[in-house]
DRENBA-507889 format. One record per residue (C-alpha): residue in one letter; x, y, z. Coordinates in steps of 0.1 Angstrom, whole numbers. Layout:
N
SEVEX residu    xx    yy    zz
SEVEX      a     X     Y     Z
...
//
This chain:
497
SEVEX residu    xx    yy    zz
SEVEX      m  1115  1091   918
SEVEX      g  1095  1089   950
SEVEX      n  1058  1081   950
SEVEX      a  1029  1102   963
SEVEX      l  1035  1093   999
SEVEX      s  1028  1123  1021
SEVEX      k  1049  1134  1050
SEVEX      q  1067  1104  1064
SEVEX      f  1098  1096  1083
SEVEX      v  1115  1063  1076
SEVEX      v  1135  1034  1090
SEVEX      a  1141  1013  1060
SEVEX      v  1147   977  1049
SEVEX      s  1144   966  1013
SEVEX      l  1162   946   986
SEVEX      l  1180   965   959
SEVEX      a  1214   970   943
SEVEX      v  1234  1000   955
SEVEX      p  1235  1026   928
SEVEX      a  1261  1053   923
SEVEX      c  1237  1081   933
SEVEX      g  1228  1081   970
SEVEX      d  1194  1099   966
SEVEX      d  1184  1075   938
SEVEX      l  1190  1047   963
SEVEX      k  1169  1064   989
SEVEX      r  1140  1072   966
SEVEX      a  1141  1037   950
SEVEX      t  1134  1021   983
SEVEX      n  1103  1041   988
SEVEX      d  1079  1019   968
SEVEX      a  1096   987   978
SEVEX      a  1093   995  1015
SEVEX      q  1056  1000  1016
SEVEX      p  1044   964  1016
SEVEX      g  1063   958  1048
SEVEX      l  1051   989  1066
SEVEX      d  1028   979  1095
SEVEX      a  1016  1000  1124
SEVEX      p  1018   984  1158
SEVEX      t   985   967  1167
SEVEX      g   969   954  1199
SEVEX      t   982   958  1233
SEVEX      d  1019   958  1244
SEVEX      a  1012   941  1276
SEVEX      s  1049   930  1279
SEVEX      a  1059   967  1279
SEVEX      v  1043   974  1313
SEVEX      d  1070   991  1334
SEVEX      a  1067   987  1372
SEVEX      s  1083  1022  1376
SEVEX      p  1072  1045  1348
SEVEX      d  1079  1076  1368
SEVEX      a  1117  1074  1368
SEVEX      p  1132  1099  1344
SEVEX      d  1167  1085  1345
SEVEX      d  1180  1054  1327
SEVEX      a  1177  1023  1348
SEVEX      p  1210  1006  1357
SEVEX      a  1200   974  1339
SEVEX      g  1194   993  1307
SEVEX      e  1226  1012  1310
SEVEX      a  1246   979  1311
SEVEX      n  1238   976  1274
SEVEX      l  1247  1012  1266
SEVEX      i  1276  1011  1241
SEVEX      l  1277  1048  1231
SEVEX      h  1266  1079  1249
SEVEX      y  1273  1114  1236
SEVEX      a  1259  1138  1263
SEVEX      f  1274  1167  1243
SEVEX      e  1287  1185  1275
SEVEX      d  1321  1192  1259
SEVEX      s  1337  1224  1246
SEVEX      s  1365  1212  1223
SEVEX      t  1366  1191  1192
SEVEX      v  1366  1160  1213
SEVEX      v  1330  1146  1218
SEVEX      t  1332  1124  1249
SEVEX      d  1316  1090  1250
SEVEX      s  1306  1084  1286
SEVEX      s  1298  1047  1280
SEVEX      v  1323  1020  1290
SEVEX      h  1336  1019  1255
SEVEX      h  1350  1055  1255
SEVEX      a  1344  1058  1217
SEVEX      n  1350  1095  1216
SEVEX      g  1339  1114  1185
SEVEX      t  1354  1143  1167
SEVEX      l  1336  1177  1161
SEVEX      t  1344  1197  1131
SEVEX      d  1337  1232  1146
SEVEX      v  1336  1241  1182
SEVEX      a  1311  1269  1173
SEVEX      g  1285  1241  1173
SEVEX      w  1285  1238  1211
SEVEX      t  1254  1254  1227
SEVEX      a  1241  1258  1263
SEVEX      d  1206  1253  1250
SEVEX      g  1204  1216  1253
SEVEX      r  1178  1192  1265
SEVEX      e  1201  1183  1293
SEVEX      g  1227  1209  1298
SEVEX      r  1248  1216  1267
SEVEX      a  1241  1202  1233
SEVEX      l  1253  1203  1196
SEVEX      a  1237  1228  1173
SEVEX      m  1242  1225  1136
SEVEX      t  1236  1250  1108
SEVEX      g  1220  1232  1079
SEVEX      a  1248  1242  1055
SEVEX      v  1253  1224  1022
SEVEX      p  1275  1205  1024
SEVEX      a  1274  1201  1062
SEVEX      d  1300  1221  1081
SEVEX      t  1293  1212  1117
SEVEX      y  1291  1175  1125
SEVEX      v  1305  1147  1146
SEVEX      s  1326  1119  1131
SEVEX      l  1324  1085  1149
SEVEX      p  1352  1060  1153
SEVEX      s  1352  1024  1143
SEVEX      g  1343   996  1166
SEVEX      v  1311  1010  1181
SEVEX      l  1288   985  1163
SEVEX      t  1311   955  1163
SEVEX      g  1290   924  1170
SEVEX      v  1258   943  1174
SEVEX      d  1226   926  1162
SEVEX      d  1196   938  1182
SEVEX      f  1199   975  1190
SEVEX      t  1183  1008  1201
SEVEX      i  1194  1043  1189
SEVEX      s  1179  1072  1208
SEVEX      f  1184  1109  1209
SEVEX      w  1167  1143  1215
SEVEX      v  1164  1167  1186
SEVEX      k  1151  1202  1182
SEVEX      l  1148  1212  1145
SEVEX      n  1150  1247  1131
SEVEX      s  1138  1235  1097
SEVEX      v  1130  1201  1081
SEVEX      a  1152  1201  1050
SEVEX      p  1149  1171  1027
SEVEX      w  1175  1143  1032
SEVEX      a  1193  1160  1061
SEVEX      r  1206  1134  1086
SEVEX      i  1204  1130  1124
SEVEX      y  1229  1103  1119
SEVEX      d  1245  1084  1089
SEVEX      l  1267  1055  1099
SEVEX      g  1285  1031  1075
SEVEX      n  1317  1016  1062
SEVEX      g  1322  1039  1032
SEVEX      q  1332  1010  1009
SEVEX      a  1323  1009   972
SEVEX      d  1294   995   954
SEVEX      a  1281   962   965
SEVEX      a  1303   962   997
SEVEX      n  1288   995  1009
SEVEX      r  1268   994  1041
SEVEX      f  1252  1024  1058
SEVEX      m  1223  1032  1081
SEVEX      y  1207  1066  1087
SEVEX      f  1179  1086  1101
SEVEX      t  1164  1115  1081
SEVEX      p  1135  1138  1094
SEVEX      n  1125  1144  1058
SEVEX      g  1129  1121  1028
SEVEX      f  1114  1097  1003
SEVEX      s  1088  1121   989
SEVEX      g  1106  1154   981
SEVEX      a  1108  1188   998
SEVEX      a  1071  1194  1001
SEVEX      n  1059  1161  1013
SEVEX      g  1088  1143  1030
SEVEX      a  1091  1111  1049
SEVEX      m  1108  1106  1083
SEVEX      a  1130  1076  1078
SEVEX      a  1155  1052  1093
SEVEX      s  1174  1030  1068
SEVEX      f  1197  1000  1072
SEVEX      g  1215   990  1040
SEVEX      g  1231   956  1044
SEVEX      s  1244   930  1020
SEVEX      p  1241   936   982
SEVEX      s  1205   945   973
SEVEX      n  1194   945  1010
SEVEX      e  1180   975  1028
SEVEX      n  1155   977  1057
SEVEX      v  1134  1009  1057
SEVEX      t  1107  1021  1082
SEVEX      l  1084  1050  1073
SEVEX      s  1063  1073  1095
SEVEX      p  1034  1093  1080
SEVEX      t  1046  1125  1099
SEVEX      l  1072  1152  1101
SEVEX      l  1086  1166  1133
SEVEX      p  1077  1201  1144
SEVEX      t  1103  1229  1145
SEVEX      g  1113  1247  1176
SEVEX      a  1103  1219  1201
SEVEX      w  1124  1191  1216
SEVEX      k  1113  1156  1205
SEVEX      h  1126  1123  1216
SEVEX      i  1133  1097  1189
SEVEX      a  1142  1061  1193
SEVEX      v  1149  1035  1166
SEVEX      v  1146   999  1179
SEVEX      g  1155   968  1160
SEVEX      a  1154   931  1167
SEVEX      g  1161   907  1139
SEVEX      g  1142   920  1109
SEVEX      d  1117   941  1130
SEVEX      r  1121   979  1133
SEVEX      t  1101  1004  1152
SEVEX      i  1104  1042  1153
SEVEX      y  1092  1058  1186
SEVEX      i  1084  1095  1189
SEVEX      d  1081  1107  1225
SEVEX      g  1078  1071  1236
SEVEX      f  1049  1062  1213
SEVEX      p  1054  1036  1185
SEVEX      a  1049  1058  1154
SEVEX      a  1059  1032  1127
SEVEX      t  1069   996  1126
SEVEX      v  1082   971  1100
SEVEX      v  1077   934  1110
SEVEX      d  1099   906  1097
SEVEX      g  1118   928  1072
SEVEX      p  1153   919  1059
SEVEX      r  1178   912  1086
SEVEX      v  1204   940  1085
SEVEX      p  1223   940  1117
SEVEX      p  1242   972  1127
SEVEX      s  1274   951  1128
SEVEX      e  1275   951  1090
SEVEX      m  1282   989  1091
SEVEX      e  1317   984  1105
SEVEX      p  1343   997  1100
SEVEX      l  1326  1031  1108
SEVEX      s  1355  1054  1104
SEVEX      p  1359  1075  1083
SEVEX      s  1324  1075  1069
SEVEX      s  1301  1078  1099
SEVEX      w  1286  1110  1113
SEVEX      i  1260  1128  1134
SEVEX      g  1245  1157  1115
SEVEX      k  1260  1149  1081
SEVEX      s  1249  1128  1051
SEVEX      r  1273  1106  1030
SEVEX      f  1259  1123   999
SEVEX      s  1274  1157   992
SEVEX      a  1241  1171   977
SEVEX      d  1223  1166  1010
SEVEX      p  1222  1195  1036
SEVEX      g  1236  1193  1071
SEVEX      l  1211  1190  1099
SEVEX      d  1195  1224  1108
SEVEX      g  1189  1219  1145
SEVEX      t  1202  1208  1179
SEVEX      v  1209  1172  1190
SEVEX      d  1214  1160  1226
SEVEX      e  1218  1127  1245
SEVEX      f  1227  1105  1216
SEVEX      k  1227  1069  1227
SEVEX      i  1232  1034  1212
SEVEX      y  1223  1002  1231
SEVEX      d  1232   967  1220
SEVEX      r  1197   954  1227
SEVEX      a  1161   963  1218
SEVEX      l  1146   984  1245
SEVEX      t  1109   978  1254
SEVEX      q  1083  1005  1247
SEVEX      a  1081  1013  1284
SEVEX      e  1119  1017  1286
SEVEX      v  1118  1040  1256
SEVEX      a  1090  1060  1272
SEVEX      d  1112  1064  1304
SEVEX      r  1140  1079  1283
SEVEX      a  1115  1102  1266
SEVEX      w  1108  1119  1299
SEVEX      p  1089  1151  1290
SEVEX      k  1102  1173  1319
SEVEX      l  1077  1202  1320
SEVEX      d  1067  1200  1283
SEVEX      y  1034  1182  1292
SEVEX      s  1019  1160  1319
SEVEX      y  1018  1123  1309
SEVEX      w   998  1095  1325
SEVEX      r  1007  1061  1312
SEVEX      f   984  1042  1336
SEVEX      d  1008  1013  1337
SEVEX      e  1009  1008  1375
SEVEX      g   985   979  1375
SEVEX      d   976   981  1411
SEVEX      g   970  1007  1439
SEVEX      t   947  1037  1438
SEVEX      v   971  1063  1424
SEVEX      a   983  1068  1388
SEVEX      r  1016  1086  1384
SEVEX      d  1023  1116  1361
SEVEX      s  1054  1106  1342
SEVEX      s  1067  1142  1340
SEVEX      d  1083  1169  1362
SEVEX      h  1048  1182  1370
SEVEX      a  1043  1150  1390
SEVEX      i  1005  1154  1394
SEVEX      p   992  1123  1411
SEVEX      t   958  1110  1400
SEVEX      a   934  1092  1424
SEVEX      l   912  1064  1412
SEVEX      g   877  1066  1426
SEVEX      t   855  1038  1438
SEVEX      g   848  1014  1409
SEVEX      v   877  1024  1388
SEVEX      t   901   995  1381
SEVEX      w   932   987  1362
SEVEX      t   929   970  1328
SEVEX      t   948   963  1296
SEVEX      g   954   996  1279
SEVEX      r   963  1008  1244
SEVEX      l  1000  1005  1255
SEVEX      g  1007   985  1287
SEVEX      g   980   992  1313
SEVEX      g   950  1015  1313
SEVEX      l   921  1026  1335
SEVEX      e   887  1009  1334
SEVEX      l   857  1032  1342
SEVEX      p   825  1011  1344
SEVEX      g   801  1040  1339
SEVEX      g   769  1045  1358
SEVEX      p   740  1070  1362
SEVEX      a   745  1105  1373
SEVEX      g   755  1109  1409
SEVEX      a   780  1125  1432
SEVEX      s   800  1094  1439
SEVEX      g   803  1074  1407
SEVEX      p   834  1059  1392
SEVEX      m   857  1087  1383
SEVEX      v   894  1097  1384
SEVEX      t   905  1129  1402
SEVEX      l   937  1149  1394
SEVEX      a   954  1163  1425
SEVEX      a   966  1195  1407
SEVEX      n   956  1214  1376
SEVEX      p   976  1205  1345
SEVEX      l   964  1236  1328
SEVEX      a   977  1260  1355
SEVEX      a  1005  1273  1333
SEVEX      c   986  1274  1300
SEVEX      t   979  1309  1287
SEVEX      t   971  1309  1249
SEVEX      e   977  1272  1239
SEVEX      l   969  1237  1251
SEVEX      t   967  1201  1240
SEVEX      i   947  1173  1256
SEVEX      a   951  1139  1240
SEVEX      a   943  1104  1251
SEVEX      w   934  1069  1239
SEVEX      v   898  1060  1249
SEVEX      r   877  1028  1247
SEVEX      s   840  1035  1248
SEVEX      d   820  1004  1258
SEVEX      t   787  1022  1259
SEVEX      m   781  1055  1242
SEVEX      q   764  1075  1269
SEVEX      p   754  1110  1256
SEVEX      w   771  1138  1275
SEVEX      s   794  1115  1295
SEVEX      r   829  1130  1298
SEVEX      v   864  1119  1289
SEVEX      f   876  1149  1310
SEVEX      d   859  1178  1327
SEVEX      f   881  1205  1343
SEVEX      g   868  1237  1359
SEVEX      t   854  1254  1389
SEVEX      g   817  1250  1397
SEVEX      t   794  1258  1367
SEVEX      t   810  1291  1358
SEVEX      s   843  1281  1344
SEVEX      f   850  1247  1328
SEVEX      i   864  1228  1298
SEVEX      y   853  1193  1288
SEVEX      l   852  1167  1261
SEVEX      a   821  1145  1256
SEVEX      p   825  1116  1230
SEVEX      s   789  1122  1221
SEVEX      d   762  1148  1228
SEVEX      g   737  1127  1209
SEVEX      a   747  1142  1176
SEVEX      g   785  1146  1175
SEVEX      m   816  1147  1196
SEVEX      h   814  1178  1218
SEVEX      f   842  1200  1231
SEVEX      a   834  1231  1251
SEVEX      m   851  1259  1270
SEVEX      v   830  1281  1293
SEVEX      s   842  1310  1314
SEVEX      p   831  1345  1325
SEVEX      n   847  1357  1293
SEVEX      g   823  1337  1271
SEVEX      l   812  1304  1257
SEVEX      f   828  1282  1230
SEVEX      d   813  1250  1216
SEVEX      l   828  1228  1190
SEVEX      v   808  1198  1178
SEVEX      s   816  1173  1150
SEVEX      p   790  1166  1124
SEVEX      t   786  1130  1136
SEVEX      v   798  1109  1165
SEVEX      p   832  1096  1151
SEVEX      f   831  1062  1166
SEVEX      a   807  1037  1183
SEVEX      g   806  1025  1218
SEVEX      d   818   991  1207
SEVEX      g   848   985  1229
SEVEX      s   874   995  1204
SEVEX      w   903  1019  1211
SEVEX      h   903  1053  1195
SEVEX      h   925  1083  1199
SEVEX      v   909  1117  1207
SEVEX      a   926  1151  1210
SEVEX      v   919  1188  1212
SEVEX      t   943  1216  1205
SEVEX      v   940  1254  1211
SEVEX      a   965  1276  1193
SEVEX      a   978  1311  1200
SEVEX      d   958  1324  1170
SEVEX      h   926  1312  1188
SEVEX      s   921  1283  1164
SEVEX      v   907  1252  1180
SEVEX      k   908  1217  1164
SEVEX      l   891  1185  1175
SEVEX      y   906  1152  1164
SEVEX      a   895  1116  1163
SEVEX      d   920  1089  1153
SEVEX      g   943  1115  1139
SEVEX      a   918  1133  1117
SEVEX      v   904  1168  1123
SEVEX      i   867  1163  1128
SEVEX      a   858  1199  1137
SEVEX      s   875  1232  1139
SEVEX      g   867  1267  1149
SEVEX      a   880  1299  1166
SEVEX      s   877  1310  1202
SEVEX      p   888  1346  1206
SEVEX      d   870  1352  1239
SEVEX      v   877  1320  1259
SEVEX      t   913  1310  1262
SEVEX      p   933  1284  1282
SEVEX      a   943  1311  1307
SEVEX      d   906  1311  1319
SEVEX      f   911  1277  1335
SEVEX      a   944  1283  1353
SEVEX      s   926  1281  1386
SEVEX      a   904  1251  1380
SEVEX      t   897  1230  1411
SEVEX      d   874  1203  1398
SEVEX      l   897  1180  1378
SEVEX      w   879  1149  1367
SEVEX      l   882  1120  1342
SEVEX      g   850  1102  1335
SEVEX      k   827  1126  1354
SEVEX      s   806  1155  1343
SEVEX      r   799  1185  1366
SEVEX      f   762  1183  1355
SEVEX      p   738  1154  1361
SEVEX      d   752  1133  1332
SEVEX      a   761  1096  1331
SEVEX      y   796  1086  1339
SEVEX      f   819  1075  1311
SEVEX      d   817  1038  1304
SEVEX      g   850  1025  1290
SEVEX      a   887  1029  1295
SEVEX      i   914  1056  1292
SEVEX      d   951  1053  1284
SEVEX      e   981  1075  1274
SEVEX      l   968  1108  1286
SEVEX      r   989  1138  1277
SEVEX      i   981  1174  1287
SEVEX      g  1003  1203  1279
SEVEX      c  1004  1241  1272
SEVEX      r  1015  1239  1235
SEVEX      a   992  1232  1206
SEVEX      l  1006  1201  1190
SEVEX      t  1009  1201  1152
SEVEX      a   986  1179  1131
SEVEX      d  1015  1156  1124
SEVEX      e  1022  1152  1161
SEVEX      i   986  1142  1167
SEVEX      v   987  1117  1139
SEVEX      t  1018  1102  1154
SEVEX      l  1001  1097  1188
SEVEX      s   971  1082  1171
SEVEX      r   989  1054  1152
SEVEX      p   967  1023  1154
//
């Protein structure tokens, strides 16, 4: 039986005998996998990408692409557009949909057993050691033990090898665990667990990256869970894949099929860097995303189709960020020309009832009323986040329609030079949540002031207040601004230490 772990997805590696019951195997690995579960720490300086604003795969990366199902087909043949031409077979052409992340996609029903799925041929993973598996998925529901993919050789007992990704497992229906598992030689499985579940009704990019015994699950380009130096279970051990390897189907008959849509399923025979994964997780118009990885110049790029350039003011410099690079804001007393960052266009322009603003911040000196962001027009309409107002973290929305303040009971972190994740969400039901390091530190309701009130904001600043307050002293990285209220699990994912 599973332990009390709450809401986790998994990529697994552990040592155990292969039992007759598949779900017993999956649950047995849960406790064993935990000692090896480590979140990524420090700064991934090697992941700095010189061109973080390119949504398409770089040619160098595509040279290692060994499977690519774009799901642009209409028959039972699923075309592999990589150089290997390892076409798959679809069970039901009714699964094709025009509602893909890129053009068409494959929609599955969640039936038990699965009735719409893709079978993969043998040979795809021959000789593969380091790897990356990436895909886009939009779930309708998050049923326990459903599979995005389940690849293996289908042999019996100790010779059995399989690897899978489930959006929900290891803790039962109510509190699942997102998981990727690699079962290798007898009593050998590598499992990675995330403390979150994916949302329903939204496209999410997932990548599972492995090198040696290391495994990392990325969600929307951010490292959500990592196992370091686990058992070495290379994908090559899964061969021959046919006839026991699928997208959308589990090898265990009691497990449901996937209830959702999958697009752009890719396998590479190398471990992509974090920056390369983030390039492939291009958000289109889902949200604006500033990675601050440029390292030089006076403009930071928005890695989304919104393409909002961000100008670095005098005194703002590049620094080591939470991931790759970041922006250093040295602070200073109130004034009109202090060190700030200015957005060229309003990222809230399309927001009506919902929004999310999330970023990693490093506060070097806690200056009361200094701003992480302050967006608005003059002093009549504005929205801001202050790490401290002297008593707590302070989020406010002010417009001609009213005033909304949300303040945490205490300041959640000190100005000690450590990185922390901050986020605020406004939902369609008017609920507002303020987060620090993935935890809700204050919540309330704003029925009068809504995100639509700031659609015409013209003063768009990071690090500067519209009032005579000190400038923010610290650093900012991984800024995401969008018009959907992210779920609590999505915020937790972005805040992984």
